[in-house]
N, C-alpha and C positions, 0 to 999 in steps of 0.2 A: 504494499499499500504506500509506504514511504517513498518506494522506488518510483511509483507512478505519480506522486505528488511532485517529486523532484523533477521528473521529465516533463510534466506539465509547466512547471516554472521555467525550465530552461527553454521549453518550447515558446513560451509567451516572451521570454527575453529576446530570443532569436527573431520573433515576429516584429517585436517592438523596434529592435536596432535594425532590422531589415527595412522597416518602414522609415526610420529616421534616415537610413543611408539613402533610400530611394528619394526621399524629399531633398536631401543634400545634393544628390546629383541633378535633379531637376532644377533646383535653385541655382546650383552652379552653373548649369548649362544655360540658363536664362541671363545670369550675371556675365558669363563669358561672351555670348553672343551679343549682348548690349554693350560690352566694352569694346569688342571687336568693331562693332558698327559705329561707335563713337570715334574710335581711333581711325577707321577709314574714312570718316567723315572729316576729321581734323587733318588727317595725312593720307589723302587719297593716292592711289597708285598713279604713277605718270601714264597719260595715254600713250598708246603705240605711236611711233614716229609717223609723220605724214608720208603717204605713199607717193605723191607728186608724179603720177603715171603720165600725165599730159605734158610734161615739160614746161616750158614757158607759156603763159596764157596771153591771148589777145586782150588789149585793154577794153574796159567796159565802154559801150557806144553811147555815152551820155549826149544828149543834144547840145549843139553849140548854143552858148548863152552869154549875154553881157552881164557879168556878175556885178551885183550892187557893191559899191564901195563904201569903206567906213562903217561897216557893220560892227556892233558891239556885242559880244557873247558874255554870258555867265552861265555856270552849271548849277542848277538847282534840282537834283534828282532826289527820289525818296531814299536812295542809299546815302545822301549827304554829300556826294561827289561822282566822280567817274566810276562806273561799276566794273567789275571784273568779267571779261568776256571769255568765251571758250578760246582755246590757244590754237584750234585748228577747225576746219569746216569742209564740208564736201563741196566738190565742184563736179557738176554733172555735164555729160556730153549731149550736144544737140545735133542730131543728124543733119547732114548738108543736103539742101535741095537742089537737084540738077534737072535741067530740061531733058525731056526725051520725046520721042515720036508720038507718044500717046498722051502727052500733056493736054492738048487741046480736047481730046475725046474725053479725059477725066474731067476737065472743066465743064464740058456740055453735060455730063452726067450730074455734077453739082448743081448747075443751073436748072436741069429738069426737075431734080429733087427738090428744090426750092421754090417751084412753080413757074420757072422762066422759060421761054421758048429756047431750044437747043440751036436756033438759027442765029449765029453770031455776026457781030460786026467787029472788024478788027481796028483797034485804036492804035496800037503800036505793035513792036514785034512780040511782046509778051502780054500785052493788055487786050482783053476783048470785052464787048459789051453784049448783053442779051436782054431783049424786051421781055416784059411779062406776058403770060398768056392771056390773062383777062382783065388787067389793069394798067393804068399809066405809070408804071414802075420799071425801073431799069436795073440791072445787075452789072457791075464791072468788076472784072476778075483778072488777077495776074496769074497766068496759067503755070508759071514756075514756082512762085512763093505760096500761092493758094489765098493771098490776100484778096478780100473782096469788100465791096461796098454796095448799098441799096439805096436808091433815091426815088420817092414817090412825087409825081408831079401834081401838087396840090392845085395849081392853077387850072389844070384840066379837069380834076375832079376833087372838090373840097369837101366831099361828103364824109370822109373819115374824121373830120373835126367837129361833126354834128353831136357826137355822143361823148360823154365824160368817159376818159380812159380807165382801164381797170385799176384795182389796187396793186401796189408793188408786187406782192407775192403772186398774185394771179397773173401779171404781165411777165414776171421771171418764168413761171411755170409754163406759160404759152410760148415763150422764145425757146425754152429748152425743148419742147415738144417739137416746135418747127424745125430747129436744128437736127433734133434725132431722127426726124422723118426723112431728112436727107442725108443722114449717117454723117453729120458735120459737127457733132457734139464731142469735143475731146474729153477723154477720161479724166484729166486733170484741171479741167475748167469748172471745178467744183468748190471754189474758195467763196469768199464773201461777196455779196451783191450790195450795190447801193443804188439809189434812185434819185431823180430830179423830176419835179413837176414843171411842165412847160406850157405857156400860153401864147397865143398869136397876138402880136402887138407890132403896129407900124410895119407890117409886111415881114416881121421875122419872129423867131421864137425867143422868149426871155423867161427866166424862172418865175414860177408861180408859188404862192405861199402855201397852197393846200390843193389837195385833189379836186375839190369842188370847183377852184377857180381855173383848172388847167385843161387844155385841149389835147394834150400828149403826155406820156410819161417816158422817160429815159432810164433804161436799166443798165448798169455797168456789171460786168461779169469778170471777176478777178480769178486768177489761177490759184490753185490750192496751196496750202503751206508744205514745205519741204523740211523735213527734220523738226517740224513744229516751228519753223520760221517763216514769216509771212513773204509773200511775193509782192513786190513793190514796183509800180510803173513810173515812167518819167514825170508823169502828172498824177500825184497820190489820190487826186479826186476823180481821175478818169481812167477807166480800164481800157486795155487794148481791144477788148470786144465789148461793143455797146449796141443797143437797139432802142429806137424810138418807136413806141407802140400807141396806137389809137384805140378807141373804143368801139370801132366798127364791128358789127357782127360777122360780116364776110371776112374769112380768113385772108383772102387776097388783098384786103385793104388794111390790115392790121399793122403791118410793118411799114413805116413811113420813111425811116432812114436807118442805116446801120453801118457800122465799120467792124471788119473781122480781121484782126492782125494777130494771127496765132501761129507759133513755131514750136514744134513737139520738143519734149525733153525725154531722154532715154535714161529713165531711173535705174535701169540695170548696169549702166556704164558710169562710174564715178570714181573719183580719186580725192583724197584728203590733201589739203594744203594748210600751211601754217598762216595764222591770221594776225593782224596787228593788235596791239593792246588799245583799249579806249583812250589811253593818253596820246599814243602815236596818232590815232585817227582825229582827236580833238585838235592836236597841234597842227595837223595838215589843213583842217577846216578853218581854224581861228586865226593862225598866225602865218600859215604859208599860202593861204588863198587858194587851196586845192579843194577838190571834191565838187560836188554838183547840188546846187540849191533847187531842189525840186518844187518848192513853194515858199516864197518869201512870206506869204500870208497877208496879214494887215500891218506888218512891220515896215518902218520906213528907215533909211540909211540916213546918216548925218547930212545935213545940208539940203535935204529933199523936203519941200513944201514949207520951208522955212524952219524946220525943226532941227534940233540937236542930234536927233537921231534916237531910235528905239534901242533899248537894251534887251536883245533877244535872250529870253530866259530858256535854256534847254532842260526839258523835264525828264526826258527818257533817252537812253542810249541802248541800243539792242542790234542783233544781227537779222538780217533778212536776206532775200534774194532780189536781184534786179531782173525784172521782165521787161526787155527793152521794147518789144513789139517790132523788132527788126531782126533779120536774120543774125544769129550768133553762133560761134563755134562752141561755147560753153556757157551754162547757166551758173553764174557765179554769186557768191554771197558779198553782202555790202554791210557797211556799219551805218545804222539809220540814227540820225539826231533829230528829235522830235521836241519843238518847242511851243511857247505860247502863241497865240493869235495865227495859228494854222502853219507855223514854220516847220518845214522838213528839209533835211539835207542828207546827202549820200556820200559816203567815202569807201572805195573799194576796200574790202576787208583782207584779201591776200596780201601778204607782205610785198613790198615793192620789188624784191629781187627776182620774183617770179613771174614778173610781167615783161613781155618783149617790147620791142621799140615800136 
């Protein structure tokens, strides 16, 4: 009997200490994982070296501009100064567009898909016009680049202006459907959209304050993000692909004007390149007079309109990609400076040593 009691006591001790040991292991594992997580956050492992597969890159095709002089800049970001940016970023390959014997036939198919007659009128060696089958509308397309524009002759038929245009989301959906029906909706043209209400005034279209006051609505379609970085155009308020839509019930009268400047990005072919620090990009923009001012906004340089000059306060600094709307060899990252009163500027993000002449 004593032996059984002693055995029970020993068994209970074994179970008790076993439970203590198991709890110790669990707590120890949790503490170890937390410690390693904190250590990796404070001392992250260095990223792999940039691959630089494409060699020297072509310079970004920023539009030519007369840069305002005597601009004053200050940095006032949530971080309290210039933020730390990633030390490298991806550069994507953009397939080169070459003319071939079937280029005109491909353009005719696009025209037919968009509701236009395949009977073309040659404007230049690469540009052709196609009349619409049922309305006074014209499609002009570059058979090499695929760039096209649409214009509706409202003087010949003003009826599309008689009805109020659709709401922004309805207009955007209608345009996507229109492009999809012609197999012309790119897979990466799924970024943000913006809109502008327009009204007819003095023979032209100007901004309207609301949908109820407007005759047309303009929808901008931006490219999607890459690596969670936004795609930025030369004019941040205007996409490379946009459509002006009416409230007409007939589909042939809904698209009043359009511009389609799109060039594909091959996401399967990319290479990493070292990027500038935010301080290096800041110095280029503010002291070296480099970079591209995409939008001066409501800011005035010194001496303009009798003012001493606005102090442009930059509130955000971040990486993005430059979507030029023109043929490029590579889809490249930029450093974006965003400030008060609509100010936005770009500086090429890749370090200068990797740009060709």
